[in-house]
C-alpha positions as CSV (number, residue, x, y, z in Angstrom):
1,M,-18.4,34.0,12.0
2,R,-16.4,31.9,9.5
3,L,-17.1,28.2,8.8
4,E,-14.7,26.0,6.9
5,G,-14.9,22.5,5.6
6,K,-14.1,20.1,2.8
7,Q,-15.5,16.9,1.3
8,I,-14.7,14.4,-1.5
9,I,-17.2,14.2,-4.3
10,A,-17.2,11.1,-6.4
11,A,-17.0,13.0,-9.8
12,D,-14.3,14.6,-11.9
13,R,-13.6,18.3,-11.5
14,A,-15.3,19.4,-14.7
15,T,-18.6,17.8,-13.6
16,V,-18.4,19.4,-10.1
17,W,-17.6,22.8,-11.6
18,A,-20.5,22.6,-14.0
19,A,-22.8,21.8,-11.0
20,L,-21.5,24.8,-9.1
21,N,-22.6,27.0,-12.0
22,D,-26.0,25.4,-12.6
23,P,-28.9,27.5,-11.1
24,E,-31.2,24.4,-10.8
25,V,-28.6,22.5,-8.8
26,L,-27.9,25.5,-6.5
27,K,-31.6,26.1,-6.0
28,A,-32.1,22.4,-5.1
29,C,-29.3,22.6,-2.5
30,M,-30.3,25.8,-0.7
31,P,-32.6,25.0,2.2
32,G,-35.9,26.9,1.9
33,C,-35.1,28.2,-1.6
34,Q,-38.3,29.1,-3.5
35,S,-36.7,30.6,-6.6
36,F,-33.2,31.1,-8.1
37,D,-33.3,33.0,-11.3
38,A,-30.5,34.3,-13.5
39,V,-30.7,38.0,-14.2
40,G,-27.3,38.5,-15.7
41,E,-23.9,36.9,-16.2
42,N,-23.0,35.3,-12.9
43,R,-25.8,37.2,-11.1
44,F,-29.0,35.7,-9.7
45,E,-32.1,36.8,-7.7
46,T,-33.4,34.4,-5.1
47,V,-36.3,34.0,-2.6
48,I,-35.5,32.0,0.5
49,K,-37.7,31.3,3.4
50,Q,-36.0,30.4,6.7
51,K,-36.8,30.2,10.4
52,V,-34.1,31.2,12.8
53,G,-35.1,30.3,16.3
54,P,-38.6,31.7,16.8
55,V,-38.3,34.2,13.9
56,S,-39.5,33.3,10.5
57,A,-38.6,35.4,7.5
58,T,-38.6,35.4,3.7
59,F,-35.4,36.8,2.3
60,K,-35.3,38.4,-1.2
61,S,-31.6,38.2,-2.1
62,Q,-29.2,39.0,-4.8
63,V,-26.4,36.5,-5.4
64,D,-23.2,37.1,-7.4
65,L,-20.4,34.8,-8.5
66,L,-17.1,36.6,-8.2
67,D,-13.4,35.9,-8.8
68,V,-14.5,33.1,-11.2
69,N,-11.5,30.9,-12.1
70,P,-12.8,27.8,-14.0
71,P,-12.6,25.0,-13.2
72,N,-10.8,25.8,-9.9
73,S,-12.6,28.3,-7.7
74,Y,-15.0,31.2,-7.2
75,R,-16.6,33.3,-4.5
76,I,-20.3,33.4,-4.1
77,V,-21.7,36.5,-2.4
78,G,-25.3,37.1,-1.3
79,E,-27.3,39.7,0.6
80,G,-31.0,39.4,1.5
81,K,-33.6,41.4,3.2
82,G,-36.3,39.9,5.4
83,G,-38.5,42.9,6.2
84,A,-39.0,43.4,9.9
85,A,-37.0,40.3,10.7
86,G,-33.8,41.9,9.6
87,F,-31.2,41.1,6.9
88,A,-28.6,38.5,6.2
89,K,-25.2,38.7,4.4
90,G,-23.0,35.8,3.4
91,E,-20.2,34.8,1.2
92,A,-18.4,31.5,0.5
93,D,-15.0,30.9,-1.1
94,V,-15.2,27.6,-2.9
95,S,-12.2,25.8,-4.5
96,L,-11.8,22.4,-6.3
97,A,-8.8,20.1,-6.5
98,D,-8.3,16.6,-7.9
99,A,-8.3,13.9,-5.2
100,P,-8.2,10.1,-5.1
101,G,-11.8,9.0,-5.7
102,G,-13.0,12.2,-7.3
103,T,-12.7,15.9,-6.5
104,E,-12.0,17.7,-3.2
105,L,-14.3,20.6,-2.6
106,S,-13.1,23.1,0.1
107,Y,-15.1,26.0,1.4
108,G,-14.9,28.9,3.8
109,V,-18.2,30.6,4.7
110,E,-18.9,33.9,6.5
111,V,-22.4,34.9,7.6
112,K,-23.6,38.2,9.2
113,M,-27.1,39.0,10.3
114,G,-28.8,42.2,11.6
115,G,-32.1,43.5,12.8
116,K,-34.5,41.4,14.9
117,I,-32.7,38.2,14.0
118,A,-29.4,39.5,15.4
119,Q,-31.1,40.0,18.8
120,L,-31.4,36.2,19.1
121,G,-27.7,36.1,20.1
122,S,-24.5,34.9,18.4
123,R,-24.8,31.4,19.8
124,L,-28.1,30.7,18.1
125,I,-27.1,32.5,14.9
126,D,-23.8,30.6,14.7
127,G,-25.5,27.3,15.1
128,F,-28.0,28.2,12.4
129,A,-25.3,29.3,10.0
130,R,-23.3,26.0,10.5
131,K,-26.5,24.0,10.0
132,L,-27.2,25.9,6.8
133,A,-23.7,25.4,5.4
134,D,-23.8,21.6,6.2
135,Q,-27.1,21.2,4.6
136,F,-26.1,23.1,1.4
137,F,-22.8,21.3,0.8
138,G,-24.2,17.9,1.8
139,A,-27.1,18.4,-0.6
140,F,-24.7,19.5,-3.3
141,K,-22.6,16.4,-2.9
142,A,-25.7,14.2,-3.2
143,Q,-26.9,16.2,-6.3
144,V,-23.6,15.7,-8.1
145,E,-23.0,12.1,-7.2
146,G,-26.6,11.1,-7.9
147,P,-28.7,8.5,-6.1
148,D,-26.7,5.9,-4.3
149,A,-26.3,2.6,-5.9
150,A,-28.7,0.0,-4.6
151,P,-27.1,-2.1,-1.9
152,V,-25.9,-5.5,-3.1
153,E,-28.0,-8.1,-1.5
154,A,-26.2,-10.9,0.2
155,A,-26.3,-14.1,-1.7
156,P,-28.7,-16.6,-0.2
157,P,-27.0,-19.3,1.7
158,S,-26.3,-22.4,-0.5
159,P,-28.6,-25.3,0.3
160,A,-26.9,-28.0,2.3
161,A,-25.6,-30.8,0.1
162,P,-27.8,-33.8,0.5
163,E,-26.3,-36.5,2.5
164,T,-24.8,-39.1,0.1
165,A,-26.7,-42.3,0.4
166,R,-24.5,-45.1,1.7
167,A,-24.3,-48.2,-0.3
168,P,-25.8,-51.2,1.6
169,Q,-23.1,-53.0,3.3
170,P,-23.0,-56.8,2.7
171,V,-23.9,-58.9,5.6
172,V,-21.0,-61.1,6.5
173,E,-22.2,-64.4,7.9
174,P,-19.8,-65.8,10.4
175,V,-18.0,-68.8,9.0
176,A,-17.2,-71.6,11.3
177,A,-13.5,-72.4,11.4
178,P,-12.7,-75.8,9.9
179,A,-12.1,-78.4,12.5
180,T,-8.5,-79.4,12.9
181,P,-7.5,-83.0,12.3
182,G,-6.4,-83.3,15.9
183,A,-9.8,-82.1,17.2
184,A,-11.6,-84.6,14.9
185,S,-9.5,-87.5,16.1
186,A,-10.2,-86.5,19.7
187,E,-13.9,-86.6,19.1
188,A,-13.8,-89.9,17.2
189,G,-11.5,-91.6,19.7
190,P,-14.2,-92.2,22.4
191,Q,-16.7,-93.4,19.8
192,K,-14.3,-96.0,18.4
193,L,-13.4,-97.3,22.0
194,S,-17.1,-97.7,22.9
195,W,-17.7,-99.8,19.7
196,W,-14.9,-102.2,20.6
197,K,-16.2,-102.6,24.1
198,R,-19.7,-103.7,22.8
199,L,-18.2,-106.2,20.3
200,L,-16.0,-107.9,22.9
201,K,-18.9,-108.1,25.3
202,R,-21.0,-110.0,22.7
203,L,-18.2,-112.4,21.8
204,F,-17.1,-113.3,25.2
205,G,-20.2,-112.9,27.0
């Protein structure tokens, strides 16, 4: 079966290309890889332990980088033998292109298995191959980009501004309205009349 995919890596093309040719990076990205040793120019020997369904096997493989076109593309080809479990062959065409935000990595992967593993059925093998490809290229992206930046903590809410103290309001005492002259005369009128009545009564008995 053939699997295809692509992803954007937040790094320039030269950095991504260097990682694609770094044995330590490739070893870290291959699930179950126990060793990945250079034995010649663009040739490596690997030991990979995997479990496909109920079958576990340790594959001793030879990996070659072919059609190398730096820093644009290459083809990685591998074949491993897992003893009684069978064998596995695979190759991947990998290409790089500049893209907004970094480098676009595109890949096409083909996987073939034989022996006892092949008896598990194409559905199980295809699912295993897809999972392996996703894990490898996902791990490669993480290796190149490095650990994610620590999330920015939200700023703590600003303390509420203290309520401004209100200045004491002056107490306004009610002021009695001045009496009008008319009102004063009206009040004095009856008093004056009563005084004259008393005087006249004394004089004229």
